[in-house]
C-alpha positions as CSV (number, residue, x, y, z in Angstrom):
1,M,78.1,-3.1,19.4
2,R,80.3,-5.9,18.2
3,A,80.7,-6.3,14.6
4,V,79.9,-10.1,13.3
5,K,82.3,-11.3,10.4
6,P,80.1,-11.6,6.9
7,G,81.5,-15.2,6.2
8,V,79.7,-16.2,10.0
9,A,76.6,-14.1,9.2
10,K,76.2,-15.8,6.0
11,R,76.4,-19.2,7.3
12,V,74.0,-18.3,10.6
13,N,71.3,-17.1,7.7
14,S,72.1,-20.2,5.4
15,E,71.3,-22.6,8.5
16,K,68.2,-20.6,8.9
17,W,66.7,-20.9,5.6
18,R,68.1,-24.5,5.5
19,Q,65.9,-25.3,8.7
20,M,62.7,-23.3,7.5
21,L,62.9,-25.0,3.7
22,N,63.3,-28.6,6.0
23,E,59.9,-27.8,7.8
24,V,58.3,-26.7,4.3
25,F,59.3,-29.7,2.3
26,R,59.2,-32.3,5.1
27,G,62.4,-33.3,4.4
28,D,62.2,-34.2,0.5
29,T,65.6,-33.3,-0.9
30,G,64.7,-33.2,-4.3
31,R,62.5,-30.5,-3.3
32,L,64.5,-29.2,-1.0
33,K,67.4,-28.9,-3.9
34,R,64.9,-27.2,-6.3
35,A,63.9,-24.4,-3.1
36,R,67.4,-24.1,-2.8
37,Q,68.5,-23.4,-6.4
38,V,65.4,-20.9,-7.4
39,I,66.2,-18.5,-3.9
40,H,70.2,-18.6,-4.6
41,K,69.1,-17.6,-8.3
42,H,66.7,-14.9,-7.1
43,K,68.1,-14.2,-4.0
44,K,68.3,-10.5,-4.5
45,A,64.7,-10.4,-5.8
46,I,63.6,-12.0,-2.2
47,K,65.2,-9.3,-0.3
48,V,63.6,-6.5,-2.2
49,A,60.3,-7.9,-1.7
50,A,60.9,-8.6,2.0
51,I,62.1,-4.9,2.6
52,V,59.1,-4.3,0.7
53,I,56.8,-5.8,2.9
54,V,58.2,-4.7,6.0
55,V,58.2,-1.4,5.1
56,A,54.4,-1.4,4.0
57,M,53.7,-3.4,7.6
58,V,55.7,-0.9,9.6
59,C,53.4,1.9,6.9
60,H,50.3,0.3,8.2
61,V,51.1,0.1,12.0
62,T,52.1,3.7,12.0
63,N,48.9,4.5,9.9
64,G,47.0,2.7,12.2
65,Y,48.3,4.3,15.5
66,A,47.9,7.8,13.5
67,V,44.2,7.2,12.9
68,Q,43.6,5.4,16.8
69,D,44.9,8.6,18.3
70,T,43.0,11.0,15.9
71,L,40.0,9.2,16.7
72,Y,40.6,9.2,20.0
73,Q,41.8,13.3,20.9
74,N,38.2,14.1,18.7
75,K,36.3,11.7,21.4
76,V,34.7,10.5,18.0
77,P,32.7,6.9,19.6
78,I,32.5,3.9,17.7
79,T,29.2,3.1,16.4
80,V,28.0,-0.4,15.1
81,K,24.7,-1.1,13.2
82,L,23.1,-4.9,13.0
83,S,21.4,-6.4,10.1
84,G,17.7,-7.2,9.9
85,S,15.6,-7.0,12.8
86,A,18.3,-6.3,15.8
87,T,19.2,-2.9,14.0
88,E,16.9,-1.2,16.6
89,T,16.6,-3.0,19.4
90,G,19.4,-5.7,19.4
91,R,17.2,-8.4,19.4
92,V,16.2,-11.0,17.0
93,D,13.3,-13.8,17.1
94,I,13.3,-16.8,15.0
95,D,11.0,-19.8,14.5
96,Q,11.0,-23.1,17.1
97,S,12.3,-24.6,14.0
98,V,15.4,-22.8,13.2
99,D,18.7,-23.8,15.3
100,E,21.0,-21.6,13.2
101,Y,21.1,-17.3,12.6
102,A,23.5,-15.1,11.3
103,V,23.8,-11.2,12.2
104,V,25.8,-8.8,10.2
105,A,27.3,-5.8,12.7
106,S,28.7,-3.5,10.9
107,I,31.2,-0.9,12.9
108,S,32.3,2.6,11.9
109,D,34.8,5.2,13.4
110,I,37.8,2.7,14.2
111,S,41.4,2.4,13.1
112,P,42.7,-0.3,11.2
113,L,44.3,-1.6,15.0
114,A,40.9,-2.8,16.2
115,D,40.2,-5.6,17.6
116,A,36.5,-7.5,18.1
117,K,35.3,-10.5,20.3
118,V,32.3,-12.3,20.3
119,N,31.7,-13.7,23.5
120,G,35.5,-13.5,24.5
121,A,36.7,-15.1,21.0
122,K,38.4,-13.1,18.6
123,K,36.4,-12.2,15.4
124,N,38.2,-10.8,12.1
125,I,36.7,-7.3,10.8
126,L,36.1,-7.7,7.3
127,N,36.4,-5.4,4.4
128,Y,37.7,-2.7,6.5
129,S,37.7,0.3,4.3
130,N,37.5,4.4,5.1
131,K,37.4,3.4,9.1
132,S,34.9,1.3,9.0
133,G,34.3,-2.9,8.6
134,R,31.9,-5.7,9.5
135,I,31.5,-8.8,11.7
136,K,29.7,-11.7,11.0
137,I,27.8,-13.3,13.8
138,N,27.2,-16.9,13.2
139,A,25.2,-18.4,15.3
140,T,24.4,-22.5,15.5
141,G,23.6,-24.8,18.0
142,L,20.8,-22.3,19.4
143,R,18.6,-23.3,22.5
144,E,14.8,-22.3,22.8
145,G,15.0,-19.0,24.5
146,D,17.3,-16.4,24.6
147,N,20.6,-16.6,23.6
148,K,23.5,-13.9,24.5
149,Y,26.0,-12.6,22.2
150,I,28.3,-9.9,23.8
151,L,29.9,-8.1,21.4
152,Q,33.3,-5.9,22.2
153,I,35.4,-3.8,19.8
154,I,38.4,-2.4,21.5
155,D,40.3,0.5,19.6
156,G,43.0,1.7,21.8
157,K,41.4,3.7,24.6
158,R,38.5,3.4,23.1
159,K,36.0,0.4,23.6
160,L,32.6,-0.6,23.1
161,E,30.1,-3.5,24.0
162,K,26.9,-4.6,22.8
163,T,24.6,-7.7,23.3
164,V,22.8,-9.3,20.5
165,V,19.9,-11.3,21.7
166,I,18.7,-13.8,19.3
167,H,15.8,-15.5,20.8
168,R,14.5,-19.1,19.5
169,Q,10.6,-19.7,19.6
170,T,9.8,-22.1,22.9
171,K,7.2,-24.8,22.1
172,V,4.9,-22.7,25.1
173,E,5.2,-19.6,22.6
174,L,4.2,-21.9,19.5
175,S,1.4,-23.2,20.7
176,M,0.0,-19.8,21.8
177,K,0.9,-18.6,18.5
178,K,-1.1,-21.5,16.9
179,A,-3.7,-20.7,19.2
180,E,-3.7,-16.8,18.6
181,E,-3.3,-17.3,14.4
182,K,-7.0,-19.8,14.7
183,K,-8.2,-17.4,16.7
184,K,-7.5,-14.2,14.5
185,A,-8.9,-16.7,11.8
186,E,-12.0,-17.2,13.3
187,E,-12.5,-13.7,13.6
188,G,-11.7,-12.8,10.4
189,K,-14.0,-15.1,8.9
190,K,-16.8,-13.6,11.4
191,K,-16.1,-10.5,10.4
192,Q,-16.2,-11.4,6.1
193,A,-19.5,-13.1,6.7
194,E,-20.4,-9.8,8.4
195,L,-19.1,-8.0,5.6
196,E,-21.3,-10.7,3.2
197,K,-23.9,-10.0,4.9
198,K,-24.2,-6.5,5.1
199,R,-22.8,-6.6,1.3
200,A,-26.2,-8.8,0.4
201,K,-28.5,-6.3,2.4
202,E,-27.5,-3.4,0.9
203,E,-28.1,-5.3,-3.0
204,R,-31.2,-6.0,-1.9
205,R,-32.2,-2.5,-0.3
206,L,-30.5,-1.4,-3.8
207,A,-32.8,-3.6,-5.8
208,E,-36.0,-2.6,-4.3
209,E,-35.0,1.1,-5.0
210,R,-34.4,0.1,-8.6
211,A,-37.8,-1.9,-8.8
212,E,-39.7,1.1,-7.1
213,E,-38.0,3.5,-9.8
214,E,-39.0,1.6,-12.2
215,R,-43.1,0.6,-11.1
216,K,-43.0,4.9,-10.8
217,L,-41.8,5.4,-14.4
218,A,-44.3,2.8,-15.9
219,E,-46.9,4.3,-13.7
220,E,-46.4,7.8,-15.2
221,R,-45.6,6.0,-18.7
222,A,-49.3,4.9,-18.4
223,R,-50.7,8.3,-16.7
224,Q,-49.3,10.2,-20.0
225,A,-50.3,7.4,-22.2
226,E,-54.1,7.6,-20.7
227,E,-53.4,11.7,-20.7
228,A,-52.8,11.4,-24.5
229,R,-55.9,9.0,-24.8
230,R,-58.1,11.2,-23.7
231,N,-56.9,13.9,-25.5
232,A,-57.1,12.0,-28.8
233,V,-60.8,10.7,-27.4
234,A,-61.5,14.7,-26.8
235,Q,-60.2,15.5,-30.1
236,Q,-62.3,13.2,-31.8
237,Q,-65.4,14.1,-29.9
238,A,-64.7,17.7,-30.6
239,R,-64.3,17.1,-34.5
240,T,-67.4,14.6,-34.2
241,H,-69.7,16.7,-32.4
242,Q,-71.4,19.9,-33.7
243,Y,-72.4,22.7,-31.3
244,R,-75.9,24.4,-31.5
245,P,-76.2,27.7,-30.4
246,P,-79.4,28.7,-28.8
247,A,-81.7,30.4,-31.5
248,Q,-83.1,32.9,-29.1
249,S,-80.3,34.6,-28.3
250,Y,-79.5,34.7,-32.0
251,Q,-82.9,36.2,-32.5
252,A,-82.7,38.5,-29.4
253,Q,-79.2,39.6,-30.8
254,A,-80.4,40.1,-34.5
255,P,-81.5,43.5,-34.2
256,Q,-79.0,44.6,-32.1
257,Q,-76.3,43.6,-34.5
258,A,-77.9,45.1,-37.3
259,Q,-78.2,48.5,-35.6
260,A,-74.4,48.2,-34.2
261,P,-72.5,46.0,-36.2
262,Q,-69.3,47.2,-35.2
263,Q,-69.9,46.7,-31.4
264,S,-68.7,43.4,-29.7
265,Q,-71.7,40.9,-28.8
266,A,-71.9,40.0,-25.5
267,V,-72.5,36.1,-24.6
268,H,-74.9,35.0,-21.6
269,C,-73.2,31.7,-20.4
270,P,-75.5,29.1,-18.0
271,R,-74.7,28.7,-14.8
272,N,-76.0,25.0,-14.9
273,C,-76.6,22.1,-17.4
274,H,-80.3,22.8,-16.5
275,E,-80.0,26.6,-17.7
276,A,-77.9,25.1,-20.8
277,R,-81.0,22.9,-21.7
278,Q,-83.5,25.8,-21.4
279,M,-81.2,28.2,-23.9
280,G,-81.0,24.9,-26.0
281,M,-76.9,24.7,-25.2
282,Y,-75.5,20.8,-25.7
283,N,-72.4,19.5,-25.8
284,I,-70.2,22.7,-25.4
285,P,-66.8,21.7,-26.4
286,R,-63.3,22.7,-24.3
287,G,-62.5,26.3,-25.6
288,H,-66.0,27.7,-26.0
289,P,-66.5,30.8,-23.9
290,C,-69.4,29.4,-22.0
291,Y,-67.0,25.8,-21.3
292,S,-66.6,25.3,-17.7
293,Y,-65.1,22.3,-15.5
294,K,-68.6,22.3,-13.7
295,L,-70.4,21.7,-16.7
296,D,-68.1,19.2,-17.9
297,A,-68.7,16.6,-14.9
298,D,-66.9,13.4,-16.7
299,R,-64.1,15.4,-17.9
300,D,-64.7,14.3,-21.4
301,G,-64.0,17.7,-23.0
302,F,-67.6,18.7,-23.6
303,G,-70.4,20.5,-21.2
304,C,-73.9,19.1,-21.0
305,D,-73.5,16.2,-22.8
306,T,-76.8,14.7,-24.7
307,R,-75.7,11.1,-23.3
308,R,-76.0,12.8,-19.3
309,K,-79.7,12.9,-18.4
């Protein structure tokens, strides 16, 4: 290897720096002179920074190749997850009034050296961290119908291709959608009217049941009131009417009572009101041993009333 003299190398480097600074400052001698002074003053620091940058780049590339080779050896597939409704099917449906859309693709299990393309155009992988990154597909000027975007991920020997379809609604589809929405609205109104009709019918039925219950309750109250009135009348009549026992039965039983005062006296009851009148019995009150319903025809609590002929 032929050695280069230090003076010659210094002149060559100076010429390169001069050309570069001229291109940067476009011939502005004042700015160029100040830049030269700064570079000359901090020459050692600039060299150290350049060396650090080069070493970092070499380490980055070396690490990228190592990760890439590890993923390839382990046969780890590249995975892509799309945002929004395209997550499952890879298809997005948008309205006819929209002509642009953005899809974010999250990519996993890739190395830092992976490349991405959308329809053949290179795309940068954003926010790379821990073998993952994302790509944003900005679709503009969408035409009606299907718009296909082919996403390609190339990571060394591993490759992945995924198709994203953005479907913009056509005019025919829009008219069909409006007709379907109108039909659904009419069906909804019809169902609502039927529900209102059924609700009104049910309310009428419940009102009728409540009215019937109230009517039965009123009848029961009236019956109880009537029964209470009749009982009150019977008690009043029992207090005002006096029962006159037949003279014959007392006369016939008087000797027996004298002979056997300790024996119970047998009561002979009439079979009908004719016999009762013959026996001198009338207005027989309820509770008397001879009282029975067949003697009390009007059910006023007194058998064989004097008012009945």
